[in-house]
N, C-alpha and C positions, 0 to 999 in steps of 0.2 A: 801571307797570312792576313794582311789587311783586306784582301778581297772578300773574305768571308763575312765582313760586316756590310757589304754592299746591299744585299737584299733587305737588311734591316733599315737602311737609310731610305730605300724606296718605299717601305711601309710607312716610315715616319713622314715622308712627303705628303702622303694622303691623310694621315691622322692628325698632324699638327699643321705646319705651314712650310713653305719653301725656305723661309729664312732660317728655320731650325736645321734643315738639311745643309744649307750652305755654311752655317756656322760650324756645325760639327765636322764637316768635311775640311774646311779651311783650317780649323784648329789642329786636327789630326795630321794633315799634310804639312803644316808649318813646323810643328814640333819634329816630325820625322825628318824634314829637310835640315833642320838644325843639327840633328844627330849625324846625318850624312855629311854635312859640312865639317863637323868635328872629326869624323873618321878620315875624311880625305886629307885634312891638314895634318893628322897624326900618321898618315901613311897606311891606314888600315883599309886598303882599297877593296878587298874582298867583301868586307862587312858593308862598306859604303855601296858597293854594287848590289848586294843582296837587298838592302833597304830601298834602294832606288828602283829595283825591279818590282818590289812589293808596292811602292808608291805608284808606279805606272799602271800596274794591274788594278789597284784600288781606284785610281782616278778614271781609268778607262771605263769601269763599270758605272761611274757616276756621270759620265759625259752628257748623256741625254737629259738627265735631271738638271744638271748645272747649266746647261745651255738655255733652259727656260728662264734662268736668272740673268745670264749675260753670255751670249754665244761667242762673242769675240774673245773675251778674256778666257773662257773655257777652252776654246780651240788653241789659243796661244800657249796656255799652260800645258795642255795635252802634248803638243809637239815638243816643247822644251823638256818635259819629263821623259819622253821616249828617246830623245837624242842624248840625254844626260847619261843614260846607262852605258853607252858606248864611249862616252867622253872620259869616264873615270879611269885614269891610268896615270902613272908617274909623268910629271911634266905638265899636266893639265890642271893642277890644283887651283890656280887663279881663275881659269876658265869656268871650272865647275862652281867655284864660290860665287863668281859673277852671275852665273845662270840661276843659282839658288836665290841670290838676292833679287833677281828679276822676277822669279816665280813668286816669292813672298810678297813683293810689291804688288804684283798682279792680284794675288789672293786678297790683299787689303782693299782692292778696288771693287770687289763684289758688294752690292748694296744689300745691307742687312738692317731691316727696320724693326720687326717685332718677333724675334725668335723666342721659342720656348727654351729657356736656359736649362731647366731641369731635364727636359727630354734630350737636349743636346749633350748634357753632362752624362746622361745614362749611356748614350752611344759611345762617348769618349772612354768612359770607364770600362766598357766592353773590350776596347782595344788595350787598355791598361792590363786587364786580366789576361788577354791573349799573349801580349808581349812578355808579361811576367812569367806565365807558364813556360814559354819557350826559353826564356833566360834561365829559369830555375832548372829546367831539364837539361839544357845544353851548356850552361855556364857562360852565356854570351853577355858580356858586360854592356855592350851597346844597346841591347834590348832592355836591360835594367834602366838605362838612361832614358830610353823612350818612355817607359812606364812611369818613371819618376817625374819627367817633365810634363807629360800629359796629365798626371794627377795634380800637379801644381796649377795647370790651366783650369781643371775642374774646380779646384778650390776658389779660384778667382771668379769663375762663372757662378758658383754657388752664392756668392755675395750679391748677385743680381736677382736671385729668386725671391719669392714672397710667401714662403711657407709660414704657418702659424708658429708661435713661440716654442711649443713643445717639440714639433718636428724639426724646427731649425736647430734647436739644441741637440737633438738626437743625431741629425745628419752631421752637424759640426763635430761632435765627439767621434762619430764613425770615421770621418775624414782624417782627423788627427791620428786615430788609431791606425788607419790604413797607411798613412804616410810613414808612421813609425815602423810598421811591419815591413814595408817595401825598402825603406832605407837600411833596415837591419837584416834584410834578406830572410824574412820569416817564411814559414812553410807556405807553399803555394795553395794548399788546401784551405788554410786559415785566411789567406788573402782573398781567395775566391769566395769563401763564405761571407766575408765582410762586404765585398763588392756586390754580391747578390742582395744583401740586406739594404745597402745604400740605393741600389737601382730600384728596389721595391718601393722605397720612399720617393725616389725621384719620379718614377712613372705613375705614382698615385694609386697603387693597388690598395683596395679596401680589404683588409684581412678579416673576412668573416670566417672564423675558425672551422676547420673540418676535423671532426672527431676531437673536439677540444679537451675532453676528459683525458684522452691519450696524451695530449700535449702537456697537461699538468703532470701527468705521471712521468713523462719523459724528463721533464725538468728536475723532478725529485730524484730520479735514477741517476741523472748526470751529476747532480750535486753530491750524491753518495759516492760516485766514482771519483769526483773531485777531492773529497775528503780522504779517500784511500790513497790517491796520488800524493796528497800533502803529507800524509803519514809516512809515505815512502821517500819523501824529500824531492819529489818530481814536480817542481813548481811550474815548469813549462807545460807539462801535460794538464796540470790543474787549470792553467790559464786557458788552454784550448777547450777544455770541458765547460768552463764558465762562459766562454764566447758562444759555444754551440748551444748551451741552455738558453741563452738570450736570443741569439740571432735566428736559430733554426726552430725555436719553439715559442718563446715568450712574445716575439714580434707578431705572431699570428693571433695572440690572445688580447693584444692591446686595445683594438677597437671596441670589443665587448665590455672590457673593464672600464674604458673611458666613458661609455654610455651610462654606466651605473654609478661611477664614482671617479671623476677625473683626477681629483687631488690625490686619492689613494694610488692611482696609476702612476702619477708623476713621481711620487715618493718611492714606490716600489721599483720602477724602472731605473731610477738614479742609483738605488742600492745595488741592483743587479748589474747594471751596465758600467757604473763608475766606481762605487765604493769597494765592491768585492774585488774588482780587477786591480784596483790600486793596492789593496792589501796583499794580493797574490804577487803583483809586480814587485812590490818592495819587500817581499818575503817575510811578512809578519808570521808569527808563530802559528802552527796548525791549530793550536787551542783557541787563539783569538779569532781566527777565521771560522772555525767550527761554531764558536759562540755567536758570531755575527750571523751565520747562516741559520742556526737553529733558533735563535731568539729574535731575529729581525726578519730576514728574507722569507723563510719558510712559513712562519705564522702569517705574514702579510700576504703571501701567495695563497694560503688556505682561505684567508678572509676574502680575497678577491674572487676566488673560485666559488665560495659560498654566495657572494653577492650576485654573481652572474647566474648561478644555478637558480636562485630564488627570484631573479628579475622577471618582469613582465615580458613575455615572449615578443610582444609587439614592439617593445623598445629595442630588443636585440636584432630583430629582423628588419628594422628600418633601413632605408637605402640613402640616408643623408639627403632626403628630399630631392633625389635625383630621378628623373624619368628614364626608365630603361628602354632601349630600342627593341624593335621586333626582330625575330630571327631572320637573317638574310638582309638586314638593313645596313648594308655596307657598300662601298663603291666597288666597281669591277677591279680596279687596281688593288684595293685592299684584299679582295677575294683571291686574286692571283698571287699577291704577296704572301698571304697566309698559306696557300697551297705549297708555294716554294719553301717556306719555313718548315712546314710539316714534313715535306719530303726529306729535308735535311735532317730533321729530328729522327725520323724513322731509320735513315741510313746510319746515323750516329749511334742510336740505341742498338742496332745490329752489331756495329763494331764494338760497342761496350760489352755485349755479352761474350763475344769472342775473346776480348782482352781479359775479362774477368775469369773466364773458364781456363785461360792459359796462365792465370796467376799474375797478370799484369795489373795489379790493383791501383797504382798511381795513375796509369794510363786510363783505366776504366773510370776512375773518379774524374779525371779531366774530361772524358767524353760525356759523363753525366752532367757536369757543369756547363760544358759547351752546348749541349742540347738545350739546356734551360736558358742560360745567360745569353747565348748568341742567337737563339731563335725563339723559344717559347715566350720570352718576355715581350717580344714584338708581335706575337700572335695575340697576346693578352690585350693589346691596345684596342683593336676593334671588338674583341670578344668580351672584354670586361663591361663594355657599354650595353651588352645584350644579356649576359648572365654572370654577374660578379661572383656568385656563390660557386658555380661550377668552375670558374677560373681559379678560385682559391683552392678548390678540391684538387685540381691538377697540379697547382703550384706545390701543394703539400705533398703530393705523390713524388714530385721531383726531389723535394727535401728529404723524404723518406728514403728514396733511392740513394741519394748521396750519403745519408747516415749509415745505411746498410753496407755500402761499399767501404766506408771508413772503418766499420766494425769487422770487415772481411767475413760477412755473414755467409751462410750456405748459399750455393749457387741457385738452388730452387727458389729461395726467397727473393733473390735478385731478379730471377726470371719472372716470378709472379708479379712483382711491382712493375717491371718493364712491360709486360703484357698489358697490364691495366693502363699504363700510360699510352701505349700504342692505340688501345681502344678509344681512349679519350682524345687522341689526335683526330680520329674520325669524327667524334662528336663535336670537337672544336671547329672542324671544317664545316660540318653541317650547320652549326649555329651561325657562323659568319656568312656562309654561302647561301643559306636558305635552300628550298627545294627547287627553285627555278620553274621552268615550264616543260623542258624536255623530259626530265626524270619522272614527273607525275604522269605525263602522257605515256611514257613507257610502262609505268606501273599500272595504269588503267588498261592499256592494251594487253599487257601480260596477264593481268587478272582475268580480263575478258577471254583471252585465248585459253587459259587453263580450264575454266568452267565450260567453255564452248567445246573445246577439244574432248574433255572427259565426258561431257553430257551427250555429245553428238552420237557416239556409239550406242549408248543406252537408248536414246530416242529412236534411232534407226532400227535397232533390234526389236524394241517393243512395238514400234509402228508396224514393222513387217510381220511380226507374230500376230498382232491383232487383225491385220488385213488377211492373213492366211486363215485365221480362225473363222472370220466372217465368210470368206470365200468357201470354206469347207463346212459351213453351218455348225461350227463348234463354239458358238458364242457363249455357251454356258461357262466356259473356262476363263472368260475375260475378267470377271470380277476377282478371280484368284491372282491374276497378274497384278491387278491394282493393290491387292493385299500385300503382295511381295514388294511392290514399289514403296508403299507406306512404311513397311518394316525396314526396308533398306535406308530410307531417309532417317528413321529413328536411330538405326545402328550407326549411320554416318555422323549424326549429331553427338552420340555417345563417344564415338572415336575421337571427334574433335575435342571434346571436353577432356578426355583422358590424355590426349597428346599435349594439350595446353597445360594441363596440370603437371605432367611429367617434366616439361620444360621449365615451368615456374619453380618447381622444388629442386631443380637440378643444381642450383647454386653455382659453385665455381666451375662445374662441368657443363654449364648451360651452353657455352660457345662450342664445346666439343660435340654436344648433342646436335646443335644446329648444323655443324659441319657434316656430321654423319647423315642428318636428314637431307641435306643438299646433295650429298653423294648418292644416297638412296634414290632421291628424286631423279637424279641424272641417269642412274641405271635403269629405272623403270621407264622413263621417257625414251631411253635408247631402245629398250626392248619393244615398247609399244609402237614406236615409230616404224620399226622394221615389220612389225605385225601388220600395221596399217598399209605399209608399202606393198606387202604381199597380197592385200585385199583391194588394191586400188582399182582393179578391173571390175566393172559392174557384174559381169558374169560370175566371177569368183565370189563376189560378195553375196549374191543371191544364193549361190550354192551353199555358202556358209550358213545363211539364215534358214534355208529349207532344212538343212541337216539338224539344226537346233530344234525347230518346230516338230519335225518328224519324230525326233527322239522323245519329245514331250507327249505328243498325241498318241503314240503307240502304247505307252504305259497306261494312259487313262486315269492316272492318279492326279487329284487336284493339287496335292503337295508338290508335285513335280513342277506345275506351273507357278506356284508360289515361290518355290526354290529357284526356278529359272529367272523369274523377274527380280527376286531378291539379289541373287548373286550377280546378275547383269548390272544392276544399279549400284549395289554395294561395292563391287570391285572398283567401279569408277569413283564412287564416293570415297573409298579408302585412299585411292591415289590422289584425289582432289585434296583431302586433308593433308596428306604428306606434302603436296606441292605448295599449298597455301602456307603451311607451317614453315617450309623452307623459305618462301618469299617473305614471310613476316620478319625474319631476321635481317633482311636486306632493304626493306621498303620503309625504313623508319621515317616518321613524319609524313608519310604518304598513304596512311591507312585509309583515309577517306576515298582516295582514288582507287585503291584496291577494292574497297566495298562497292563503289560505283561500277567498276568493271565486272564484278561478280553479278550485280543486279542486271546489268546490260546483257551479260552472257545468258543468264537464266531466261530473260525475256526473249532473246533470240532463239533459244531452244524451244520455248513454247510456241513461237511462231512457226518454226520448222515442223513441229509435231502437228500443229493445226493444218499446215499446208499439206502434209502427208495424209492426215486422216479425213479432213473435211472437204478439201478441194481435190483430193485424189491426184495431186501433181506428182510427177516423177522427178525426183531430185537428181541434180548433177553429181552423182556419187564420186565420180572420178575427180572432179574439181574439189569437192568437199574433203575427200580423203587426202588429196594432195596438199590442201591447205593445212589440215590437222597434222600431217606429217612434217610440213615445214615449221609449223608452230612448235611441235614437240622437239624438233631438232634445235631450234633457236633457244628454247627454254632450257634444254639439257646442257647446251654449251654455256649459257649464262650461269646456271646452277653450278656447273663444274668449276668455272672461274672463281666464283665466290667460295666454294668449298675449299679449293686449293689455297686461296688467300687466307681463309679462316685458319687453316692448318699452319700456314706460315706465321700468322700472328701468335699462335699457340706454340711456336717453335717446334712443331712436329715435322714440318717440311722445311727444306732450305729456302733461303730468300736471296735471289740474285736480282738486284735492281737494274732496270733498263730505262730509267728516266732520260729523256732526250732521244731515245730510239723508238720506244713505244709511246703513243699519245697519252698524255696525262689528263684523264677526264675528271670532271667534277665528281666528288665523292658519291653523290646521289646517282648520277648517270652511270658511274662505274659499278655501283651496287646493282643497278637494274640490268646491266649488260654483262657483268662479270669480267670486264676488260680492265686489267691493272698492269702497270708498267713493271712487271717482273717476268723473268725468263720462264719460271715454272708454270705460271698461269697461261702464258702465251703458248708454250709448247703443248700443254694439256689440251687447250681449246683447239689448237691447230690440228692435232692428231684426231680429235673427235670429229671436227669438221671434215677432215680428209676422208674418214670412214664413211660419213654420210654421203659425200660427193661420189665416192666409188660405188656405194650401194645404189644410189639413185641412177647413176650411169648404167649399172648392170641391169636393174629392174626395168627401167624405162627405155633403154636404148639397146644394150647388148643382147639381153635375153629375148626381147621381141624379134630382133633380127635373126637370132639363131632359130627361134621357133618358126618364123616365116620361111627360113631357108629349108628347114626340115619338111615343112608342109609342101613346099614347092618340089622337093625331091620325091615325096610320096606321089604327088600328082604326075610327075614325069614318069614314074614307074608304072602307074596305072595306064597312062597313055601308051607306053611301050608294050604293055601286056595286051 
């Protein structure tokens, strides 16, 4: 179980300092070894072996990091931990105790100069939460012991922090409450909620409230439920509701209230956090508690809400005089760490949905807290320095998810919030990673390829038609071709506006519409690529063009030429709109490169048209059509991967993770290639690629061979005759 915290420590190594990592690791290991020693002396060898195994796995994942501090000590501890697992058996009690003493002595020899005590405490509290969950679920007393002793160490480390008076008082009260809950074996959900709140303070999250009006409403609803619980004599439930009102809601409102009236905030939070809970804990009469709520807390809450509502927006939007970093302003290790955490969150959220649908509500709640507490809290470290408002938006979504699970809400509500969180995981990764250089290059190239591929056919057809008209002295029809082209451009622009408007007003169905657009683009590209493949021979292409022109000239109607030009261009324009709308959903923050690719593609088409018309050059049609076919195949495969992934996020298609088997690309590169580490996307793309390869082999190799063979047979017959 300890191994799950390893990626978090790696993130901390880059966001704080090495001393913080060493401190948290040595504290966790020392306490766990104490519990191992106790169990060995008590004859509980199975429990001791289990903890020792976890210690070995945990330390193994930290070896490379800890070696940077002291390689000799790290390697010695590593070997001792690995050997200890096999040494735990009857008759070896003294040997194991001696080895534990040796390891603890070595741990003390790590040099720790300037650790971040708050951040180290947050890591340790994560282990407290994990161990308490397991203990609560399986009734394992030795895990209760681990969580209790680790909490005691956090309390000691907290004394070395330098928070302001208000935050020091709040954290101190929280730690006292947490110790009481753990010692009295309180509900793991309540323990987890409290640990989440403490870690929020330890890691320094600025709570810029998201949908703050809803938070005020939540508090009032919870207090109404609290009063009903008191009337029913259920003081335990009333205490839980009071804790939820404060930790899951009021905590997010504190920063805004503090900016407009700090003294009022201090008084209100003491009433909500301390006085109300004391009254419930000591089981004062429901009437007295109701009076305190209705005459003190609720009026003060309304006053605070009114103050914040009327406050100058510039005051509430201030960032505490802190300069924010630019998107992508993080180290490579931070970016890698964030990708790892987000992968874990995605897998955990998928598990959560399965658990909830199967009615495993406690397990689903555990998964929700694990996704946030074990991972997203550490994504927040680099993310918060870039966009604190967005960070809190996601944090609030996690809180909303936990609340819905506790209420056993409808599965569709759970799924909706989970989908929103998964989308924000992509956004979190984009903000931390930035666009890089490869993804924008692909965006530019793909954009260029779309307009070039779509426009090339129109340019070639129109150029060939004009050449034919000039050769046949029917130049009077040329201007009608241009009328059709202008009309087609206008119709394409209108189509773009309508498509953008439909997507804009689609609301909750926007992502589904984008997925459908991507699938449609895939289908059209698939069809067009095979159409081009069949026209790849110059002779066949010219036959196609002559047929079109002959059809138009034989009628003699000018509208035929207008229509021919219009539909030639508009068909490609319609497809272009579809392709660019599909790409727009995946090329976020790379719109400039998409626009540059479009401009470059248009310029290239004009050059080709000029070469055809003015210089009379014969174009290498086979090469051009081969290129456009290849581009179409690539784009269709990329669109298909993105469409499948979009449907997976929407829970319409199954999700089978293959991280570690399929390369995990940066989110921007993945979006531009459609390559994601899931079984479904890989299989879909592989099938489509296979079809293309078979088709190309048939058209370019097998069919020509067969045609040549038939031609040779005919020649042989003529000679024989």
